[in-house]
N, C-alpha and C positions, 0 to 999 in steps of 0.2 A: 687320512682321508679314505673314505669309502670308495670302495669301485662303483663306477658309474655317476659319480659326484658331476656336477655342472662346473663350467667356467667360472660361474659367478662363486660357487662354493669354494671352489680353489682360491679365488683371489680373495675372498674374505679369512679363509685359514692363514694365508700368507700376511694378511694386514694383523691379525691378531699376532703372529710372532714378530712383525714389525715393530708393532705397539710395545711389546713385552720388550724387547731389545732396547728399545727407544728409551723406556722407562728405567731400566737398569742403568743404562749410561748415566742417566741425568742423576740418579741415587748415587753412583758411585763419583761422579763430579762433585755433588754438592758435598760430599764427605773427603774431599781432597785428592781423589784420584785422577789421574789423566786416563780417559777413557775414549774409545771409539767402536762403532759398530761396522762390522766387516759387511758391506752390502751383499755379497754374492757367495758367501760361506757354503751353506747348507747343500745344494744339489751338487757341488763341483767334488771332484777327485782331489783336488788340492788341499793340502793339510792346513785350512783357517779356521780359527774358531768363529764364533756368531759375535764377540767382543773381546777386546783386548785393552786390558786395564794395566796402570802402573802407577804405584806409590812408592816413592825413595827407588830403593833398588830391587824391591818386588816385582814382578810382571805376573799378571793373571790371564788366563784364557777360559774364555766361558762358553758353555754350551747351553742355548737357553731354549725352554720350551714352555708354551703357554697351554695350561690344560686345566680341567676341572678338578679332578680328584687324583689322578696318578699320571706320573710322565714315566716313558720308558726312552733311555739313552741305548743306541745299539752299539756294539762294539766297535764298529767302524767309526762312529763319530768319535768316541773315547781315545780310540788311537789317534785320531787327527789332531787331537788337544794336546797329546804327548809329542807326537812328530813334531808339530808347530813350534814347541817350546823346546823341544830338543836340538832342531836344527836351525831354528833361526833366531833364537834368543841367547845371546852371547854373554849369560851371568850364571853363576854358580847355580846348581839343581837347588839348593836351598833356597832360592829366591824365585823359583818358577812353581806356580801353582795352575794345577788343571781343575777348573770347578764346574759342577752341572748345577745349573739353576732352574728351577720349575716356578713359573709364575702361576698362583691358582688363586684368581680372583684378586683380594688384597693381599693374599699373604704369599711371600715368597719363602722358598725351601732352598739353600743352597749347600752343596756336599762337594768337598775337596777330595780328590782322589789321591791316593798315596802313589809316588814314583815305582815303590818295590812290585806294584801290582803289575807295572807296564813293562819295567825291565826283568822281571821274572817269568814273563809270558802268562801271567795269570788273571787278566782281566776276564771278566765274565762275557757271556754273549751278550747282555744287555744288563744294565743298571736301571734300579727301578727307584724313584720317588714317589712315595704316598703323601697325601694330604695331611695324615696324622702323623707323619714322621718328623722327627726334630733334626735340622741340618747340623753340620759339623763346622760349620761356616758362617759365621755372622759378622755384621756390620753393626761395630758398636759405637754408636753416634754419641753418646755421653761422653767420653774422654776422648774421641778421635783417633782410637786405635783401629789399625788396618783390619780388613777383612782377614779372618784367619781362623784355620781349624781350631776348635775349643777341647 
């Protein structure tokens, strides 16, 4: 949001994010995932993702942005995904997935982050997804495969 934005602009900006989160939840559910949106995730200091999804034993924590051309995910938001998965999800690390999702019009780009980055203290100050990027995390609708890094 730009400095000096009106309350109306702020409300519209938040609605865009809400709509993107809702669309992603529905896409996940349509493809066999249990998925829910966490309504108070972003501004809080609590380590909660925007969306939590599960399919089989795999658990996914999503941070979602609705943007036109590029999305920036600050280090603090990325850390919250890993903290949530690490502290609150009692499954092996191989079954926990931190995913950044950028909704760019009709296009979705999703990027799964590696645990080693967080464990070794090598998270970038911000992660960037550009509209021309190819994500490493796809939903394969044809054969029902789970969203996984390719």
